[in-house]
N, CA and C of each residue as an Amber inpcrd file, in Angstrom:
protein
   663
   0.8510000  -1.2080000   0.1090000  -0.0220000   0.0510000   0.0330000
   0.8360000   1.2780000  -0.0660000   1.8940000   1.3140000   0.4050000
   3.0050000   2.4280000   0.7540000   3.5540000   2.7830000  -0.7290000
   3.2950000   1.7380000  -1.7130000   3.8850000   2.2110000  -3.2120000
   3.0000000   3.0250000  -3.7090000   1.6360000   2.8940000  -3.2830000
   0.4760000   3.8380000  -3.7950000   0.8550000   5.2840000  -3.4650000
   1.1750000   5.5470000  -2.1740000   1.4700000   6.8060000  -1.6110000
   2.7840000   7.3150000  -2.2990000   3.6990000   6.3620000  -2.3570000
   4.8840000   6.7640000  -3.0330000   4.8460000   7.4830000  -4.2140000
   3.9890000   6.6810000  -5.2980000   3.7750000   7.0030000  -6.5430000
   3.1280000   8.4180000  -6.4190000   2.0380000   8.6710000  -5.5980000
   1.2540000   9.7820000  -5.3440000   2.4200000  10.9170000  -4.9380000
   3.2880000  10.5100000  -4.2640000   4.0530000  11.8680000  -3.6560000
   4.9760000  12.2530000  -4.9710000   5.7980000  10.9730000  -5.5090000
   6.4820000  11.5640000  -6.4050000   6.0050000  12.0940000  -7.5820000
   4.8390000  11.8980000  -8.2090000   4.0290000  12.7600000  -9.0810000
   4.0920000  14.1490000  -8.5810000   3.6160000  14.3720000  -7.4190000
   3.6560000  15.8340000  -6.9610000   4.9220000  16.3480000  -6.9520000
   6.0580000  15.9080000  -6.3580000   7.0930000  16.3270000  -5.9720000
   8.2410000  15.2100000  -6.6700000   8.4720000  15.4830000  -8.2820000
   9.3170000  14.8390000  -8.7870000  10.7550000  14.7330000  -8.5180000
  11.3490000  15.9430000  -8.0030000  12.7170000  16.2510000  -7.6700000
  12.9260000  16.4020000  -6.2500000  11.8870000  15.8320000  -5.5230000
  12.0450000  15.8740000  -3.9800000  12.5990000  14.6530000  -3.2190000
  13.5090000  14.4790000  -2.6190000  13.9180000  13.3180000  -1.8230000
  12.7390000  13.0030000  -1.0250000  12.4170000  11.5440000  -0.8790000
  11.2290000  11.2080000  -0.0460000  11.9740000  10.9470000   1.5020000
  11.3300000  11.9100000   2.4450000  12.0620000  11.6080000   3.6540000
  10.8850000  11.1650000   4.5420000   9.7810000  10.6970000   4.2760000
   8.7320000  10.1090000   5.0210000   8.6110000   8.7980000   5.1190000
   8.0070000   8.1860000   6.1200000   7.6890000   6.7420000   6.3070000
   6.1740000   6.9540000   5.8490000   5.6060000   5.9230000   5.0270000
   4.4770000   5.9610000   4.6730000   3.6160000   4.7400000   5.2040000
   2.3470000   5.0240000   5.6390000   1.4050000   3.8080000   5.7930000
  -0.0460000   4.0710000   5.5410000  -0.8280000   3.0130000   4.8630000
  -2.2690000   3.1610000   4.4080000  -3.2290000   2.2170000   4.9700000
  -3.9980000   2.5600000   5.5860000  -5.0050000   1.5590000   6.2830000
  -6.5430000   1.8670000   5.4180000  -7.2720000   0.9240000   5.1830000
  -8.7900000   0.9930000   4.8610000  -9.3920000   0.5990000   5.9040000
 -10.2540000   1.3220000   6.4750000 -11.1880000   1.2430000   7.9220000
 -12.6810000   1.3490000   7.4960000 -13.2290000   0.2950000   8.3110000
 -14.8210000   0.5870000   8.0430000 -15.3830000   1.5830000   9.0750000
 -14.3740000   2.3140000  10.1310000 -14.8420000   3.2910000  10.6940000
 -15.3570000   4.6780000  10.1850000 -15.0980000   4.7580000   8.9910000
 -15.0830000   5.8050000   8.2680000 -16.4460000   5.8330000   7.5910000
 -17.2600000   6.9160000   7.2470000 -18.3920000   7.0720000   6.4610000
 -17.8400000   6.8400000   5.0190000 -18.8280000   6.8180000   3.9890000
 -18.6550000   6.4120000   2.6590000 -17.5840000   7.4350000   2.0750000
 -16.3610000   7.0020000   1.6580000 -15.3390000   7.8900000   0.7060000
 -14.9430000   8.9040000   1.5350000 -14.6710000   8.8040000   2.8970000
 -14.0620000   9.6260000   3.8760000 -12.6530000   9.3760000   3.9890000
 -11.7480000  10.2100000   4.3910000 -10.2120000   9.6990000   4.6160000
  -9.4640000  10.7960000   5.1280000  -8.5770000  10.7300000   5.9400000
  -7.8150000  11.5060000   6.5560000  -6.1780000  11.1940000   6.3370000
  -5.2510000  12.1350000   6.7870000  -3.8910000  11.8470000   6.9300000
  -3.4800000  12.5000000   8.2340000  -2.6230000  11.9250000   8.7740000
  -1.8070000  12.3990000   9.8970000  -0.2510000  12.2330000   9.9890000
   0.4820000  13.4820000  10.4380000   1.8060000  13.4760000  10.4530000
   2.4320000  13.5780000  11.7590000   3.1060000  12.3490000  12.1240000
   3.8860000  12.1060000  13.3510000   5.3560000  12.4230000  12.8540000
   5.9360000  13.2550000  13.3240000   7.5460000  13.2990000  13.2380000
   7.7670000  13.1010000  11.4350000   8.0960000  12.1490000  11.0090000
   8.4820000  11.9820000   9.9040000   7.7710000  10.6000000   9.0400000
   6.5070000  10.4440000   9.8020000   5.6930000   9.5130000   9.5010000
   4.3650000  10.1110000   8.8770000   3.8940000   9.7210000   7.7470000
   2.5780000  10.0690000   7.1910000   1.4250000   8.9030000   6.9990000
   0.5290000   9.1430000   7.7160000  -0.4240000   7.9040000   8.0660000
  -1.7360000   8.2910000   7.4510000  -2.0620000   7.3540000   6.4870000
  -3.4660000   7.6660000   5.7350000  -4.2470000   6.5550000   6.0340000
  -5.6660000   7.1940000   6.4210000  -6.5830000   6.1440000   6.7150000
  -7.9380000   6.5790000   5.7240000  -8.2800000   5.5150000   4.9590000
  -9.1170000   5.7340000   3.9880000 -10.4160000   4.4450000   4.3840000
 -11.5740000   4.9480000   3.8430000 -12.6580000   4.4170000   4.0770000
 -12.7390000   3.0450000   3.4230000 -13.3890000   1.8970000   3.6270000
 -13.1360000   0.6870000   3.2610000 -13.6370000   0.7850000   1.4900000
 -14.6010000   1.6780000   1.4620000 -15.1290000   2.1500000  -0.2410000
 -13.9550000   2.4580000  -1.2300000 -12.8110000   3.0740000  -0.5720000
 -11.9550000   3.1410000  -1.6860000 -11.1890000   2.3680000  -2.2660000
 -11.0700000   1.1300000  -1.6900000 -10.4740000  -0.2860000  -1.8270000
 -10.8890000  -0.6860000  -3.3430000 -12.0440000  -0.3370000  -3.4730000
 -12.5950000  -0.8240000  -4.9550000 -12.6970000   0.1570000  -6.1190000
 -11.8510000   1.4800000  -5.4220000 -11.9280000   2.5830000  -6.7990000
 -10.7290000   2.3960000  -7.4270000 -10.5340000   2.8120000  -8.4970000
  -9.2500000   2.6990000  -9.3970000  -8.1190000   3.4460000  -8.7440000
  -7.0230000   3.0680000  -9.2530000  -5.7960000   3.4870000  -8.6110000
  -5.4970000   4.8520000  -8.7910000  -6.0410000   5.3540000 -10.2220000
  -5.8230000   6.8850000 -10.6350000  -6.6000000   7.6720000  -9.7140000
  -7.7300000   7.2700000  -9.3980000  -8.4670000   8.2260000  -8.4430000
  -8.0850000   8.0390000  -6.9730000  -7.4710000   6.9540000  -6.3750000
  -6.9520000   6.7900000  -5.1080000  -5.8720000   7.7580000  -5.0370000
  -4.9980000   7.8910000  -6.1040000  -3.8810000   8.7210000  -5.9310000
  -4.1180000  10.3150000  -6.0470000  -5.3200000  10.4580000  -6.5740000
  -5.8030000  11.8000000  -6.8040000  -6.0520000  12.2160000  -5.0790000
  -6.8500000  11.2700000  -4.7540000  -7.2190000  11.8120000  -3.1310000
  -6.0000000  11.8890000  -2.2690000  -4.8160000  10.6740000  -2.3320000
  -3.9090000  10.8420000  -1.4190000  -3.0750000  12.0610000  -1.9260000
  -2.9740000  12.5820000  -2.8640000  -2.2990000  13.9330000  -3.2440000
  -3.1790000  14.9110000  -2.7480000  -4.4380000  15.1200000  -2.6280000
  -5.3690000  16.2750000  -2.0240000  -4.7840000  16.1970000  -0.6410000
  -4.7520000  14.8500000   0.1720000  -4.4300000  14.9540000   1.5000000
  -3.1770000  15.1800000   1.6120000  -2.1310000  14.9040000   0.9100000
  -0.8730000  15.4230000   1.0370000  -0.5680000  16.8690000   0.9280000
  -1.1440000  17.5330000  -0.1220000  -1.0620000  19.1460000  -0.1360000
  -1.4840000  19.7410000   1.0700000  -2.8350000  19.1360000   1.7830000
  -3.4260000  19.6560000   2.8700000  -2.5000000  19.6290000   4.1910000
  -1.8190000  18.5550000   4.2960000  -0.9750000  18.2680000   5.5170000
   0.0410000  18.9680000   5.0580000   0.6870000  19.2240000   4.1310000
   1.8930000  19.8580000   3.7350000   1.7380000  21.2480000   3.5530000
   0.6730000  21.6560000   3.2100000   0.2800000  23.1870000   3.2490000
   0.8710000  23.6440000   2.0740000   0.5150000  23.0500000   0.8570000
   1.2200000  23.1770000  -0.1670000  -0.0690000  23.6760000  -1.4120000
   0.2960000  24.0770000  -2.5540000  -0.8160000  24.5320000  -3.6160000
  -0.0940000  23.8690000  -4.7320000  -0.9250000  22.8060000  -5.1020000
  -0.4370000  21.9820000  -6.5360000  -1.8240000  21.5310000  -6.9350000
  -1.7460000  20.9090000  -8.6610000  -2.9470000  20.3350000  -9.2050000
  -2.1580000  19.3360000 -10.0270000  -2.8850000  18.2040000 -10.0780000
  -2.5250000  17.2430000 -10.9270000  -3.7450000  16.6830000 -11.6290000
  -3.5850000  15.9590000 -12.5580000  -4.8480000  15.1510000 -13.4530000
  -5.3990000  14.4010000 -12.5160000  -4.5090000  13.4320000 -11.5690000
  -5.3040000  12.6420000 -10.5980000  -6.1770000  13.2550000  -9.6920000
  -5.7940000  14.6790000  -9.2520000  -6.6490000  15.1480000  -8.4480000
  -8.0120000  15.7690000  -9.1160000  -7.8900000  16.1180000 -10.4370000
  -9.0260000  16.3690000 -10.7950000  -9.9740000  15.2700000 -11.1050000
  -9.3950000  13.9580000 -11.3250000 -10.1490000  12.7820000 -11.6950000
 -10.9580000  12.5420000 -10.3110000 -10.2130000  12.8120000  -9.1540000
 -10.5540000  12.5940000  -7.7660000 -11.7050000  13.5260000  -7.3640000
 -11.5610000  14.9590000  -7.9090000 -12.7820000  15.8780000  -7.7190000
 -13.9360000  15.5830000  -8.5090000 -13.6610000  14.8740000  -9.7610000
 -14.8710000  14.7190000 -10.5720000 -15.4620000  13.4650000 -10.1000000
 -14.9310000  12.5900000  -9.5660000 -15.3630000  11.3680000  -9.0210000
 -16.2580000  11.8020000  -7.6600000 -15.7130000  12.8150000  -6.7370000
 -16.5850000  13.0300000  -5.5520000 -17.7050000  13.9080000  -5.9860000
 -17.7750000  14.4390000  -6.9560000 -18.7980000  15.4420000  -7.6990000
 -20.1300000  14.4480000  -8.0350000 -19.6910000  13.6260000  -8.3350000
 -20.6650000  12.5900000  -9.2720000 -21.1200000  11.2950000  -8.4160000
 -20.2450000  10.9040000  -7.2970000 -20.3420000   9.6380000  -6.6990000
 -21.9020000   9.4680000  -5.9650000 -22.5570000  10.5650000  -5.8000000
 -23.9140000  10.4910000  -5.3720000 -24.9570000   9.9170000  -6.2190000
 -24.7310000   9.6880000  -7.7040000 -25.5390000   8.9980000  -8.4530000
 -25.4140000   7.5510000  -8.3070000 -24.5700000   6.9360000  -7.9020000
 -24.5270000   5.5490000  -7.6550000 -25.0380000   5.0860000  -6.2790000
 -24.9560000   5.9930000  -5.0990000 -25.0560000   5.6680000  -3.9160000
 -26.5740000   5.3770000  -3.7480000 -27.0850000   4.0960000  -2.9890000
 -28.2220000   3.5870000  -2.6460000 -28.9340000   4.8160000  -1.7000000
 -30.3720000   5.1090000  -2.0950000 -31.0670000   5.8190000  -1.4660000
 -31.8900000   5.0470000  -0.1440000 -31.4690000   4.7410000   0.8100000
 -32.1530000   3.8300000   1.6910000 -32.5330000   4.3610000   3.2940000
 -32.2600000   5.6770000   3.2420000 -32.6180000   6.3860000   4.6510000
 -33.3760000   7.4330000   4.4500000 -34.5720000   7.5780000   5.0180000
 -35.6070000   8.6640000   4.9300000 -36.3590000   8.7290000   6.0510000
 -37.1660000   9.9720000   6.1420000 -37.9640000  10.1060000   7.5000000
 -39.0790000  11.0120000   6.9200000 -40.3450000  10.6740000   7.3450000
 -41.4840000  11.3640000   6.8630000 -41.3370000  13.0270000   6.9380000
 -40.8280000  13.3800000   7.9520000 -40.9940000  15.0000000   8.1820000
 -39.8300000  15.4560000   7.3510000 -38.4290000  15.0190000   7.2780000
 -37.5460000  15.3860000   6.3980000 -37.9060000  15.5860000   4.9440000
 -38.5890000  14.2470000   4.5550000 -39.0980000  14.1550000   3.4110000
 -39.9950000  15.1420000   2.8700000 -41.0300000  15.5370000   3.7400000
 -41.8740000  16.6560000   3.2860000 -41.0860000  18.0280000   3.1100000
 -39.9890000  18.1640000   4.2350000 -39.4410000  19.4720000   4.0420000
 -38.6600000  19.4530000   2.5300000 -38.0890000  18.2990000   2.5260000
 -37.1080000  18.3140000   1.1760000 -38.1320000  18.4950000  -0.1300000
 -39.4060000  17.8420000  -0.2370000 -40.2970000  18.1940000  -1.4380000
 -40.6590000  19.6150000  -1.3540000 -41.0770000  20.2280000  -0.2010000
 -41.4330000  21.7670000  -0.5230000 -40.3880000  22.7600000  -0.9470000
 -39.0300000  22.4070000  -0.3440000 -38.1310000  23.1950000  -0.6530000
 -37.8400000  22.9610000  -2.0340000 -37.7710000  21.5670000  -2.4750000
 -37.3750000  21.2890000  -3.8920000 -38.2870000  22.2560000  -4.8670000
 -39.6170000  21.8030000  -4.6230000 -40.6330000  22.5010000  -5.5950000
 -40.6980000  24.1180000  -5.5250000 -40.0730000  24.6960000  -4.3890000
 -40.4120000  26.0770000  -4.1320000 -39.1150000  26.8860000  -4.6430000
 -37.9830000  26.0550000  -4.7810000 -36.5460000  26.8100000  -4.7340000
 -35.9080000  26.1070000  -6.0000000 -36.0850000  24.9370000  -6.2010000
 -35.2930000  24.0130000  -7.4200000 -36.0300000  23.4910000  -8.3530000
 -37.4150000  23.9320000  -8.5100000 -38.2380000  23.4210000  -9.5770000
 -38.2060000  22.1160000  -9.6230000 -38.0410000  21.1590000  -8.5400000
 -38.1590000  19.7790000  -8.3120000 -37.0520000  19.2720000  -9.0290000
 -36.1110000  19.8000000  -9.2660000 -35.0110000  19.4250000 -10.0090000
 -33.9670000  18.3700000  -9.2800000 -33.9420000  18.6670000  -7.8620000
 -32.9150000  17.9940000  -7.1990000 -33.4110000  16.6410000  -6.7390000
 -32.5330000  15.5240000  -7.2210000 -32.7840000  14.3710000  -6.6710000
 -32.8950000  14.0520000  -5.2550000 -33.5950000  13.4250000  -4.7130000
 -33.6620000  13.1150000  -3.2330000 -32.6300000  12.1930000  -2.5090000
 -31.8290000  12.7470000  -1.7320000 -30.6830000  11.9720000  -0.9260000
 -31.3080000  11.1740000  -0.1470000 -30.5460000  10.5100000   0.5600000
 -30.6750000  10.0910000   1.7990000 -30.8730000  11.1220000   2.8570000
 -31.9850000  10.9080000   3.9040000 -32.3890000  12.1480000   4.6780000
 -32.5300000  11.2580000   6.0860000 -31.7930000  11.9380000   7.1240000
 -31.9430000  11.5590000   8.5780000 -31.5960000  12.4340000   9.7080000
 -31.9050000  12.1250000  10.7090000 -31.8930000  13.0280000  11.8710000
 -30.4510000  12.5520000  12.3710000 -29.8210000  13.9210000  12.9340000
 -28.6130000  13.5590000  13.5410000 -28.8670000  13.5940000  15.1090000
 -27.8860000  14.2350000  15.8150000 -28.0140000  14.5780000  17.2940000
 -28.6720000  15.7390000  17.5550000 -28.7180000  16.3190000  18.7940000
 -29.2960000  17.4670000  19.2890000 -28.1390000  18.5640000  19.0800000
 -27.3560000  18.5020000  18.2150000 -26.2820000  19.6080000  18.0960000
 -26.9620000  20.9670000  17.7260000 -26.2240000  22.0070000  18.6530000
 -26.5470000  23.3810000  18.4530000 -25.5620000  24.2810000  17.5980000
 -24.5540000  23.4520000  17.2970000 -23.1280000  24.0020000  16.6360000
 -23.3370000  23.6150000  15.0150000 -23.5930000  22.3880000  14.8530000
 -23.7520000  21.8240000  13.6240000 -25.3110000  21.4300000  13.2960000
 -25.8000000  22.4130000  12.7150000 -27.5600000  22.2730000  12.6650000
 -27.8880000  21.4020000  11.4710000 -26.9440000  21.2620000  10.3160000
 -27.2560000  20.1010000   9.2840000 -25.8200000  20.1470000   8.6340000
 -25.6930000  18.9990000   7.6320000 -24.6750000  18.7600000   6.6790000
 -24.9970000  18.0090000   5.6610000 -24.2990000  17.9860000   4.6080000
 -24.5160000  17.0630000   3.6400000 -23.2600000  16.3680000   3.2310000
 -23.3290000  15.1000000   3.1660000 -22.2310000  14.0700000   2.9070000
 -22.1580000  13.7100000   1.4500000 -21.0780000  14.4340000   0.5820000
 -21.1020000  13.8540000  -0.7600000 -20.7630000  12.2370000  -0.9060000
 -20.0090000  11.7510000  -0.2200000 -19.6960000  10.4860000  -0.2560000
 -20.9970000   9.4760000  -0.1760000 -21.8120000   9.8030000   0.6910000
 -22.8730000   8.9270000   0.9260000 -24.2850000   9.6280000   0.5390000
 -24.1660000  10.7070000  -0.1180000 -25.3610000  11.4810000  -0.7500000
 -26.3970000  11.4870000   0.2590000 -26.1030000  11.9340000   1.5010000
 -26.9150000  11.9480000   2.8260000 -26.9370000  13.6090000   3.3700000
 -28.1040000  13.9740000   3.5640000 -28.3520000  15.1460000   4.3660000
 -28.7260000  14.8010000   5.7610000 -27.8280000  15.3200000   6.7230000
 -28.4420000  14.9630000   8.2260000 -28.6490000  16.4660000   8.9090000
 -29.8910000  16.1720000   9.8910000 -30.1960000  17.3380000  10.1990000
 -30.3630000  17.5770000  11.8380000 -30.0490000  18.3430000  12.6310000
 -30.0170000  18.2700000  13.8980000 -31.5100000  18.0190000  14.6940000
 -31.6570000  17.2520000  15.6570000 -33.0310000  16.7750000  16.1290000
 -33.6830000  18.0940000  16.7780000 -32.9960000  19.1930000  16.9270000
 -33.6540000  20.4580000  17.3890000 -34.6370000  21.0180000  16.6700000
 -34.6900000  20.7240000  15.6030000 -35.8640000  21.0930000  14.4750000
 -37.0270000  20.1750000  14.6580000 -36.8780000  19.0590000  15.3760000
 -38.0470000  18.0070000  15.0670000 -39.4060000  18.6760000  15.7560000
 -39.3590000  19.4610000  16.3770000 -40.5980000  20.0610000  17.2950000
 -40.6430000  21.6620000  16.9180000 -40.2610000  21.9440000  15.8810000
 -40.0810000  23.5180000  15.4760000 -40.9990000  23.6360000  14.3410000
 -41.1130000  25.1080000  13.9350000 -41.7160000  25.3900000  12.7780000
 -41.0900000  24.9640000  11.6040000 -41.8810000  24.5180000  10.6480000
 -41.4990000  24.0480000   9.4310000 -40.5120000  24.8890000   8.6700000
 -40.8390000  26.1910000   8.6980000 -39.9930000  27.2360000   8.0770000
 -38.6120000  27.2400000   8.5390000 -38.3730000  26.8580000   9.5700000
 -36.8240000  26.7160000  10.2030000 -36.0710000  25.5480000   9.7140000
 -37.1230000  24.4500000   9.9170000 -36.3560000  23.0580000   9.2170000
 -36.3310000  23.3290000   7.6990000 -37.1680000  24.3120000   6.8390000
 -36.8990000  24.1660000   5.7300000 -35.5630000  24.9310000   5.1180000
 -35.4160000  25.8590000   6.1220000 -34.3070000  26.6720000   5.8170000
 -33.0920000  25.8170000   6.0120000 -32.7670000  25.1460000   6.9250000
 -31.5240000  24.2230000   7.1170000 -31.4260000  23.2400000   5.9420000
 -32.6370000  22.8000000   5.3940000 -32.7810000  21.5280000   4.5030000
 -32.5880000  22.4620000   3.0820000 -32.9580000  23.5140000   2.9070000
 -32.2680000  24.3830000   1.6850000 -30.8040000  24.7240000   1.7160000
 -30.2210000  24.7790000   2.7040000 -28.8760000  25.1600000   2.7710000
 -28.1390000  23.8770000   2.3570000 -28.5070000  22.7450000   2.9470000
 -27.9420000  21.5590000   2.6630000 -28.1000000  21.1520000   1.1540000
 -29.3250000  21.4190000   0.6750000 -29.5560000  20.9500000  -0.6150000
 -28.7330000  22.0400000  -1.6300000 -28.4910000  23.1290000  -1.2490000
 -27.4170000  23.9810000  -2.1070000 -26.1850000  23.1930000  -2.1600000
 -25.6140000  22.6740000  -1.0570000 -24.3380000  21.9680000  -1.0170000
 -24.4830000  20.7650000  -2.0850000 -25.6370000  20.0220000  -2.0000000
 -25.7790000  18.8960000  -3.0390000 -25.7690000  19.6360000  -4.4230000
 -26.4110000  20.6560000  -4.7030000 -26.4810000  21.1500000  -6.1320000
 -25.1500000  21.7080000  -6.5960000 -24.4070000  22.4420000  -6.0260000
 -23.2670000  22.8700000  -6.1960000 -22.0080000  22.4360000  -5.7230000
 -21.8660000  21.2530000  -5.0180000 -20.8520000  20.4120000  -4.6140000
 -19.7290000  21.5920000  -4.1720000 -18.5990000  21.3950000  -4.6830000
 -17.4670000  22.0960000  -4.2680000 -16.4230000  22.8320000  -5.4610000
 -15.9420000  23.7440000  -5.1550000 -14.7260000  24.2360000  -6.2490000
 -13.5240000  24.1690000  -5.8480000 -12.5290000  23.6360000  -6.4110000
 -11.0650000  23.4530000  -6.1600000 -10.3600000  24.4650000  -6.7630000
  -9.9370000  25.5710000  -5.6180000  -9.0160000  26.4780000  -5.9740000
  -7.6060000  26.5250000  -5.2440000  -6.7360000  26.5870000  -6.0060000
  -5.3420000  26.3320000  -5.3130000  -4.9920000  25.2870000  -4.2390000
  -5.7510000  24.0620000  -4.4880000  -5.5770000  22.9890000  -3.5010000
  -6.4550000  23.2010000  -2.3610000  -7.4110000  24.1280000  -2.3850000
  -8.4590000  24.2480000  -1.2420000  -9.8820000  23.9420000  -2.0280000
 -10.7100000  23.1390000  -1.2340000 -12.0320000  23.0400000  -1.5730000
 -12.9540000  24.1450000  -0.9420000 -13.7520000  24.9680000  -2.0100000
 -14.6820000  25.9340000  -1.5590000 -15.9710000  25.4790000  -1.6180000
 -16.6520000  25.5320000  -0.4090000 -18.1090000  24.7860000  -0.3520000
 -19.1570000  26.0530000  -0.4580000 -18.9240000  27.0920000  -0.5240000
 -19.9810000  28.3230000  -0.3660000 -19.2680000  29.4600000  -1.6310000
 -19.5770000  28.8670000  -2.9380000 -19.3060000  29.9310000  -3.9210000
 -20.1000000  31.0420000  -3.8010000 -19.7660000  31.8850000  -4.6910000
 -20.7350000  33.1330000  -4.7990000 -22.0990000  32.9490000  -5.5220000
 -22.3980000  32.0220000  -6.2960000 -23.4040000  31.3940000  -6.8460000
 -24.2170000  30.6360000  -5.6260000 -23.6220000  29.9900000  -4.8730000
 -24.2010000  29.4280000  -3.5330000 -24.9300000  30.5850000  -2.7800000
 -23.9610000  31.2640000  -2.2440000 -24.7200000  32.3720000  -1.4340000
 -25.8090000  33.2270000  -2.1840000 -25.6950000  33.6570000  -3.3410000
 -26.8200000  34.4060000  -3.9840000 -28.2400000  33.6840000  -3.9140000
 -27.8270000  31.9460000  -3.9740000 -29.0510000  31.3620000  -4.2430000
 -29.6020000  31.4730000  -2.7390000 -28.6940000  31.2100000  -1.8700000
 -29.1230000  31.1460000  -0.3960000 -29.9640000  32.4880000   0.0620000
 -29.5760000  33.6590000  -0.6020000 -30.4030000  34.7710000  -0.2900000
 -31.5530000  34.8980000  -0.6960000 -32.0390000  33.9980000  -1.4810000
 -33.3230000  34.2210000  -2.0300000 -34.4170000  33.4790000  -1.2750000
 -33.9780000  32.5870000   0.0520000 -34.9110000  32.2040000   0.7690000
 -36.0350000  33.1940000   1.3250000 -36.9900000  32.9150000   1.4910000
 -38.1840000  33.8760000   1.9190000 -37.8980000  34.1580000   3.4820000
 -37.8650000  35.4510000   3.6990000 -37.7790000  35.7300000   5.3820000
 -36.5490000  35.2450000   5.7560000 -35.3670000  35.3030000   5.0140000
 -34.0870000  34.7300000   5.3350000 -33.7530000  35.3090000   6.8790000
 -33.4990000  36.5980000   6.8520000 -33.0460000  37.0500000   7.9790000
 -33.9420000  36.9090000   9.3480000 -35.2910000  37.0520000   9.2570000
 -36.0820000  36.6300000  10.2550000 -35.8590000  35.2970000  10.8160000
 -35.7000000  34.2360000   9.8960000 -35.3420000  33.0330000  10.0500000
 -34.2910000  32.5130000  10.8750000 -33.1520000  33.1880000  10.3530000
 -31.8240000  33.2830000  10.9530000 -31.7110000  33.5310000  12.4230000
 -32.5830000  34.5970000  12.7400000 -32.9260000  34.9130000  14.2540000
 -33.5460000  34.1500000  14.9410000 -34.5670000  33.5000000  14.4400000
 -35.5650000  32.3760000  15.0660000 -34.5040000  31.3030000  15.4820000
 -33.6930000  30.9000000  14.3040000 -32.8760000  29.6730000  14.5040000
 -31.7790000  29.7290000  15.6340000 -31.1930000  31.1340000  15.6770000
 -30.5010000  31.3960000  16.6880000 -30.9260000  31.2960000  18.1640000
 -32.2460000  32.1540000  18.1250000 -33.1170000  31.7330000  19.5170000
 -33.1590000  30.1460000  19.8530000 -33.5190000  29.3490000  18.8490000
 -33.8730000  28.0090000  19.1420000 -32.6550000  27.1660000  19.4990000
 -31.2220000  27.4910000  19.0610000 -30.0980000  26.8500000  19.2780000
 -29.6980000  27.4700000  20.7930000 -29.7080000  28.4360000  20.8530000
 -29.5530000  29.1860000  22.3880000 -30.6310000  28.3860000  23.5310000
 -31.6870000  28.1270000  23.2190000 -32.6550000  27.7170000  24.1730000
 -32.3430000  26.4220000  24.3150000 -31.9040000  25.4980000  23.2740000
 -31.4040000  24.1120000  23.5000000 -30.2100000  23.9380000  24.1130000
 -29.1410000  24.9170000  23.8450000 -27.7700000  24.8010000  24.4670000
 -28.1080000  25.1980000  25.7810000 -28.8820000  25.9000000  26.3660000
 -29.1260000  26.1320000  27.8290000 -29.7880000  25.2380000  28.4590000
 -30.6130000  24.5550000  27.6810000 -31.3250000  23.2820000  28.3970000
 -30.4010000  22.1760000  28.4600000 -29.2590000  21.9480000  27.6790000
 -28.3740000  20.8280000  27.4850000 -27.3410000  21.1590000  28.6230000
 -27.2300000  22.2540000  29.1470000 -26.1470000  22.9200000  29.9390000
 -26.7770000  22.5530000  31.2570000 -28.0820000  22.7460000  31.6720000
 -28.7870000  22.6600000  32.6750000 -28.8140000  21.1980000  32.9630000
 -29.1770000  20.3700000  32.0610000 -29.2670000  18.7450000  32.2040000
 -28.0860000  18.3630000  32.6800000 -26.7700000  18.8690000  32.0970000
 -25.3890000  18.3680000  32.2400000 -24.9830000  18.7080000  33.7690000
 -25.5700000  19.9020000  34.0810000 -25.0460000  20.2820000  35.4440000
 -24.9380000  19.3190000  36.6560000
């Protein structure tokens, strides 16, 4: 496995002597197509989800190169990295849609018809935990929108707003510039501004988050 990392490194730095020890492990602990890298002294340790094992060598090299430039704080671009980006932007097409929830599905359908002309394919939809810092998320690898449970018993407009934000992530994916993935492009922000009563709803969401945060603090005391 270290040969894969060595090849990725040499493509990025053809004239640089390799001074690192490499290791790579495929793990079931990660969500679909997630990965990370850690640097200890001169040891570079790569951990990839089990899903990557069946993906082509060229795309895996692109992923490893993305991780390398991030940990080494560099700015580079290769054909393999472009292949990896293209793969991540399209992996949702093949992901099974097996997770759903009636309340979340109703919200998704409302938002889809109102703001996307019904053009967004339904992803996996699930509730997360009662987080007040991470209200929602969209996972590219598993095509999953996860929403904080603080929105389970609230006005549908607040839930719709968070769903809308995560649907924008599904629509626009990300842009890669100078080795960095940008998730909130100008086009993303422009479309987000179109949400009805955006400012008022954001204030209500802040109140809701504070309320649940105080409740959690009280219960934990």
